[in-house]
C-alpha positions in Angstrom: 55.7 3.3 154.2 56.8 0.6 156.5 57.8 -2.5 155.2 59.3 -5.8 157.0 62.7 -4.6 156.0 62.3 -1.0 157.1 61.2 2.1 155.5 61.4 3.7 152.1 64.3 6.1 152.0 62.6 8.1 149.3 60.0 7.3 146.5 62.2 5.0 144.6 64.3 3.1 146.7 63.8 0.9 150.0 66.1 0.9 152.8 67.6 -2.4 153.3 67.8 -2.6 157.3 66.9 -4.2 160.3 64.1 -2.7 162.1 63.0 -4.1 165.5 59.5 -3.9 167.0 59.3 -2.3 170.3 62.1 -1.0 172.8 64.3 -3.8 172.1 67.7 -2.9 171.2 69.7 -4.1 167.9 72.4 -6.5 168.3 76.1 -5.5 167.5 75.3 -7.9 164.0 72.2 -6.5 163.4 74.0 -2.6 163.5 76.7 -3.9 161.4 74.4 -5.1 158.9 72.7 -1.7 158.7 75.9 0.2 158.7 77.2 -2.0 155.6 73.8 -1.8 153.5 73.8 2.1 154.0 77.7 2.2 153.1 77.3 -0.1 149.9 73.8 2.1 148.9 76.3 5.4 149.4 78.9 3.8 147.5 76.8 3.1 144.6 75.2 6.5 144.4 78.9 8.0 144.8 80.0 5.8 141.9 77.4 7.2 139.8 77.9 10.6 140.7 81.6 10.4 140.4 81.3 9.3 136.8 78.9 11.8 135.8 81.0 14.5 137.3 84.1 13.3 135.7 82.2 13.1 132.3 81.0 16.5 132.7 84.6 17.8 133.2 85.8 15.7 130.3 83.5 17.5 128.0 84.3 20.9 129.5 87.7 20.2 129.4 87.5 19.1 125.8 85.6 22.0 124.6 87.7 24.9 126.7 91.3 23.7 127.4 91.9 20.9 124.7 91.7 23.3 121.7 94.2 26.0 123.6 96.6 23.0 124.4 96.8 22.3 120.8 97.2 25.8 119.8 99.7 26.5 122.4 101.8 23.2 121.5 101.8 24.5 117.7 102.9 27.9 118.9 105.7 26.1 120.8 106.9 24.3 117.7 107.0 27.4 116.1 108.9 29.2 118.5 111.6 26.3 118.6 111.6 26.5 114.6 112.2 30.3 114.5 114.9 29.9 117.3 116.5 27.3 115.3 116.7 29.1 112.0 117.7 32.5 113.7 120.2 30.9 115.6 121.6 29.4 112.4 122.0 32.5 110.8 124.5 33.7 113.6 127.8 32.2 115.2 127.6 30.8 118.5 130.2 29.0 120.6 129.6 25.4 121.5 128.3 25.8 124.7 126.1 28.5 123.5 124.5 26.3 120.8 124.0 23.5 123.5 122.1 25.8 125.3 119.8 27.0 122.7 119.3 23.4 121.6 118.1 22.6 125.0 115.7 25.4 124.8 114.4 24.2 121.3 114.1 20.3 122.4 112.1 21.6 125.7 109.7 23.6 123.3 109.3 20.4 121.0 109.0 17.8 123.9 106.3 19.9 125.6 104.5 20.4 122.0 104.6 16.6 121.5 102.7 15.9 124.5 99.7 17.2 122.6 100.0 17.1 118.9 101.3 14.4 116.8 104.6 15.6 115.1 104.6 15.9 111.1 107.4 14.5 109.5 109.2 17.7 109.0 109.0 18.6 112.7 110.4 15.1 113.3 113.2 16.1 111.1 113.8 19.4 112.8 113.8 17.6 116.2 116.4 15.0 115.0 118.4 18.1 113.8 118.8 19.3 117.4 118.7 16.2 119.4 121.5 13.5 120.0 118.9 10.9 120.0 116.0 11.0 117.3 112.4 11.1 117.9 111.8 7.8 117.0 114.6 6.3 118.9 113.6 8.4 121.9 110.0 6.6 121.6 111.5 3.1 121.4 113.8 3.9 124.7 110.7 5.2 126.4 108.8 2.2 125.6 111.5 -0.2 126.6 112.1 1.6 129.8 108.3 1.1 130.7 108.4 -2.5 129.5 111.3 -3.1 132.0 109.4 -1.4 134.7 106.2 -3.5 134.1 108.3 -6.6 134.1 109.9 -5.8 137.3 106.8 -5.0 138.9 105.0 -8.3 137.9 108.4 -9.9 139.0 108.6 -8.1 142.4 104.8 -8.5 143.0 103.4 -11.9 141.8 107.0 -13.6 141.2 106.1 -13.7 137.4 108.6 -13.7 134.6 107.3 -11.6 131.9 108.7 -11.8 128.2 108.0 -8.2 126.8 110.0 -8.6 123.6 106.9 -9.8 121.5 104.9 -6.6 122.9 103.9 -3.9 120.7 101.0 -1.4 121.3 98.7 -2.4 118.6 95.0 -3.7 119.9 95.5 -7.1 118.8 98.8 -7.5 120.7 97.5 -6.2 123.8 94.8 -8.6 123.8 97.0 -11.5 123.3 99.3 -10.2 126.0 96.6 -9.8 128.6 95.7 -13.1 127.8 99.0 -14.5 127.9 99.6 -12.7 131.4 96.5 -14.3 132.7 97.6 -17.5 131.7 101.1 -17.3 133.3 99.4 -15.7 136.6 97.0 -18.8 136.8 100.0 -21.1 136.5 102.0 -19.3 139.1 99.2 -19.4 141.8 98.7 -23.0 140.8 102.5 -23.6 141.4 102.1 -21.9 144.7 99.1 -23.4 145.9 98.8 -23.3 149.5 97.0 -26.5 149.5 100.4 -28.2 148.3 102.3 -27.0 151.5 101.7 -28.5 154.9 99.5 -26.4 157.2 99.5 -25.6 161.0 96.7 -26.7 163.0 95.5 -22.9 163.3 95.5 -22.6 159.5 93.3 -25.8 159.2 90.6 -24.5 161.8 90.8 -21.2 159.7 90.1 -23.0 156.5 87.6 -25.1 157.8 85.6 -22.2 159.3 86.0 -20.3 156.1 84.7 -23.5 154.1 81.7 -23.7 156.3 81.0 -19.9 156.1 80.9 -20.3 152.2 78.5 -23.5 152.4 76.1 -21.2 154.6 76.5 -18.4 152.1 76.0 -20.4 149.0 72.9 -22.3 150.9 71.7 -18.8 152.0 71.9 -17.5 148.2 70.3 -20.4 146.7 67.4 -20.3 149.0 66.8 -16.5 148.2 66.9 -17.4 144.6 64.6 -20.4 144.8 62.0 -18.2 146.8 62.3 -15.3 144.1 62.3 -17.8 141.2 58.7 -19.3 142.5 57.2 -15.7 142.8 58.7 -14.2 139.6 58.6 -17.1 137.1 56.8 -15.6 134.3 54.7 -18.6 133.1 52.7 -18.2 136.4 51.6 -15.0 135.4 48.6 -14.2 133.0 48.7 -10.4 133.2 51.0 -9.6 130.1 52.4 -6.4 131.6 53.4 -8.0 134.9 54.5 -11.0 133.2 56.9 -8.9 131.2 58.1 -7.0 134.2 58.8 -10.0 136.0 60.8 -11.3 133.0 62.9 -8.4 133.4 63.4 -8.8 137.3 64.0 -12.6 136.8 67.2 -11.6 134.6 68.4 -9.5 137.5 67.7 -12.3 140.0 69.7 -14.8 137.5 72.7 -12.4 137.3 72.9 -11.8 140.8 72.6 -15.5 141.6 75.6 -16.5 139.2 77.6 -13.6 140.5 76.6 -14.7 144.2 75.5 -11.2 144.6 73.6 -11.5 148.0 72.9 -8.0 148.6 71.1 -7.6 145.2 69.2 -10.8 146.0 68.4 -9.4 149.5 67.1 -6.2 147.9 64.9 -8.0 145.0 63.8 -10.5 148.0 62.8 -7.2 149.9 60.7 -6.0 146.7 58.9 -9.2 145.9 58.6 -11.6 148.6 58.6 -9.7 151.9 55.3 -10.8 152.7 56.2 -14.4 152.9 60.0 -14.5 153.5 61.7 -14.6 156.8 61.9 -11.3 158.7 65.3 -9.8 158.6 65.1 -8.8 162.7 64.6 -12.9 163.0 67.7 -14.0 161.2 69.8 -15.8 163.5 73.4 -14.3 164.5 75.1 -17.0 162.7 73.2 -16.3 159.4 73.4 -12.4 160.0 77.4 -13.0 160.3 77.5 -14.7 156.9 75.4 -11.9 155.4 77.7 -9.3 157.1 80.9 -11.0 155.7 79.4 -11.0 152.3 78.3 -7.4 152.7 81.8 -6.4 153.7 83.5 -8.2 150.6 81.0 -5.8 148.4 82.1 -2.8 150.3 85.7 -3.4 149.5 84.7 -4.1 145.9 82.9 -0.8 145.5 85.7 1.2 147.3 88.2 -0.5 144.7 85.7 0.1 141.9 85.6 3.8 143.0 89.4 4.0 143.0 89.4 2.5 139.5 87.1 5.4 138.4 90.2 7.6 138.9 92.8 5.4 137.5 90.7 5.5 134.1 92.7 6.3 131.0 89.9 8.0 129.8 89.9 10.6 132.6 93.6 11.0 132.5 93.4 14.6 131.3 91.5 15.7 133.9 93.0 14.4 136.8 94.3 17.6 138.2 90.5 18.6 138.7 89.2 15.4 139.7 89.4 15.9 143.4 87.9 19.2 143.3 84.2 19.7 143.8 82.2 20.1 140.4 81.8 23.6 140.5 85.1 24.5 141.7 86.7 22.2 138.9 84.7 24.0 136.5 86.1 27.4 137.9 89.7 26.0 138.1 89.4 24.9 134.2 88.2 28.4 133.3 91.1 29.9 135.3 93.6 27.4 133.5 92.0 28.3 130.3 92.9 32.3 130.8 96.2 31.6 132.0 96.7 29.5 128.6 95.3 32.1 126.6 98.0 34.5 128.0 100.6 32.0 127.5 99.3 31.6 123.6 99.7 35.3 123.1 103.0 35.6 125.0 104.1 32.8 122.7 103.4 34.6 119.7 104.9 37.7 120.6 108.1 36.1 121.7 107.9 34.0 118.0 107.9 37.5 116.4 110.8 38.9 118.7 112.9 36.1 117.9 112.2 35.9 114.2 113.3 39.7 114.2 116.4 39.5 116.2 119.3 41.0 115.0 121.9 40.7 117.7 123.2 37.2 119.1 122.8 39.2 122.7 119.0 39.0 122.0 119.0 35.2 121.7 121.2 34.5 124.5 119.2 36.8 126.9 116.0 34.7 125.6 118.0 31.4 126.4 119.2 32.7 129.8 115.9 34.1 130.9 114.1 30.9 129.9 116.3 28.5 131.6 115.7 30.7 134.7 112.0 31.3 134.4 110.2 28.9 132.1 107.2 27.7 134.3 105.1 24.8 133.7 103.0 26.8 131.3 104.8 29.2 129.5 107.4 32.0 129.2 107.5 34.3 132.3 107.0 37.9 131.7 110.8 38.7 133.0 111.8 37.6 129.7 110.3 40.9 128.3 111.6 42.8 131.0 115.3 41.3 130.2 115.2 41.8 126.5 113.0 45.1 125.9 112.5 46.9 129.0 109.0 45.1 129.9 107.9 46.1 126.4 107.3 43.2 124.1 106.4 43.9 120.6 
């Protein structure tokens, strides 16, 4: 179906693009307008699809990986405790004890990434560590506070007092409000308007003000045109009146947020028979439109990046950049590998629990330190201790 703004791309969406009649070529601004509107349309779809994909992966990960992570974590804690008990029944040198303690603490630290330690597990950890579990958490928190304060100072020139901060939701809300207030004050103190400007800067700022004025005028004119057509009080048909009320809510929201592309799209859908043809827009007005569209492209690209940074998806970031099908395959491969690790850990637990000599313990520690992978114990442990025949 042909419209003044182009053609329907499918049965649901109209393409916001300029189509000229006859053999006349599009100007550079018209071509840019079409590229930008197409880019916006694609980005909006990409963000929706990305959220859908990551939500699916999160659900799949929660079903297939998360339970195994907890099981492996519990097995690591059990291995650490069994190793500690067995080592306590034999006499080791100071250096040997330190090596055993290192393995125990590594197993605990790996486990604590996925499970909350019980009081008994904390006490066990504290027995083998020079720094208690809670002291370690406090040190980690202080380190993160220092890094954040340093980042805010280097990036925004803001001095942040982190002494009163804790991780409760109420305190986080108060902290964010305080950060916002400090940032606004710092921006006011460094307002470029307080500094003398060069002639070039003055010309640039005047051009920006003129552009914003034209943009605001265009937004207002579109809003007024839409309000005339869509005002519910002018409609007698109850069904159409309800529809207009819903569309008018979108129009008002777009106007309040100065969302020019959305207003253009709504204008296309409702007043294209009486509104100015896009192909007849002046080059100056197209330039303003293109400026607004460029800004929306930047914002959408930033929104897309922030999807990956959302804490909700932190656990599936290793899979996020795969295609959906490949990500699901990798998750299942990781699940299979973790199942093997869980089995191996339980075998090692039994082995350590029934160890009868210091050599068995020391061989395990030596092999562990050499071959411990990101996920679990290397099979060469069994080779070293039992000739490749774990029991």
